C-alpha positions in Angstrom: 98.8 66.8 92.1 101.3 69.5 93.0 100.8 73.0 94.3 103.5 74.6 92.4 105.6 74.1 89.3 109.3 74.9 89.2 110.7 75.3 85.7 114.4 76.3 85.2 116.2 77.0 82.0 119.9 77.4 81.7 122.2 78.7 79.0 121.0 80.8 76.1 117.4 80.1 76.8 117.4 81.9 80.2 115.3 84.9 80.5 116.6 88.3 81.6 116.0 89.2 85.2 112.9 91.3 85.7 113.3 94.8 87.3 111.5 95.4 90.5 110.2 98.8 89.3 109.8 100.7 86.1 112.4 103.4 85.1 111.9 105.7 82.2 114.8 106.4 79.8 115.1 109.9 81.3 115.6 108.6 84.8 118.2 106.1 83.6 120.1 108.9 81.8 120.0 111.2 84.8 121.3 108.5 87.1 124.0 107.6 84.7 125.2 111.2 84.3 125.1 111.7 88.1 127.5 108.8 88.6 130.2 110.4 86.4 129.9 114.1 87.1 132.0 115.7 89.7 129.8 116.6 92.7 131.2 119.4 94.9 129.2 121.2 97.5 129.6 124.8 98.3 130.1 125.9 102.0 126.5 127.2 101.8 125.2 123.8 100.7 127.1 122.0 103.4 125.8 124.4 106.1 122.2 123.9 104.7 122.6 120.1 104.8 123.9 120.2 108.3 120.9 122.4 109.4 118.5 120.1 107.6 120.0 117.0 109.3 119.6 118.7 112.7 116.0 119.5 112.0 115.2 116.0 110.8 117.0 114.4 113.8 114.6 116.1 116.1 111.9 113.7 114.8 109.3 116.3 114.2 107.7 116.7 110.8 108.8 119.6 108.6 106.3 122.5 108.1 104.4 121.7 104.8 103.6 125.4 104.3 107.3 126.5 104.3 108.3 128.3 101.1 110.5 126.6 98.6 114.1 126.6 99.6 113.4 127.3 103.3 114.8 124.0 104.6 117.4 123.4 101.9 118.4 125.8 99.1 120.8 124.3 96.6 121.8 125.0 93.0 121.6 122.1 90.6 
């Protein structure tokens, strides 16, 4: 008696690889568009990201009660 069974198929009968997680059609579309759109950051966005990196590098949790856009305010 064996503990496991190994079955391998080659050629046209091979199954597609299984994704490790589910992605909706909308998520796939957004990721696809993001890969091809030009992404430029304004000086304000760059300064905001630099500030956020500095806050995160301190190793302390961010304030959960901060208003939206307090830590990083960008236009999408």
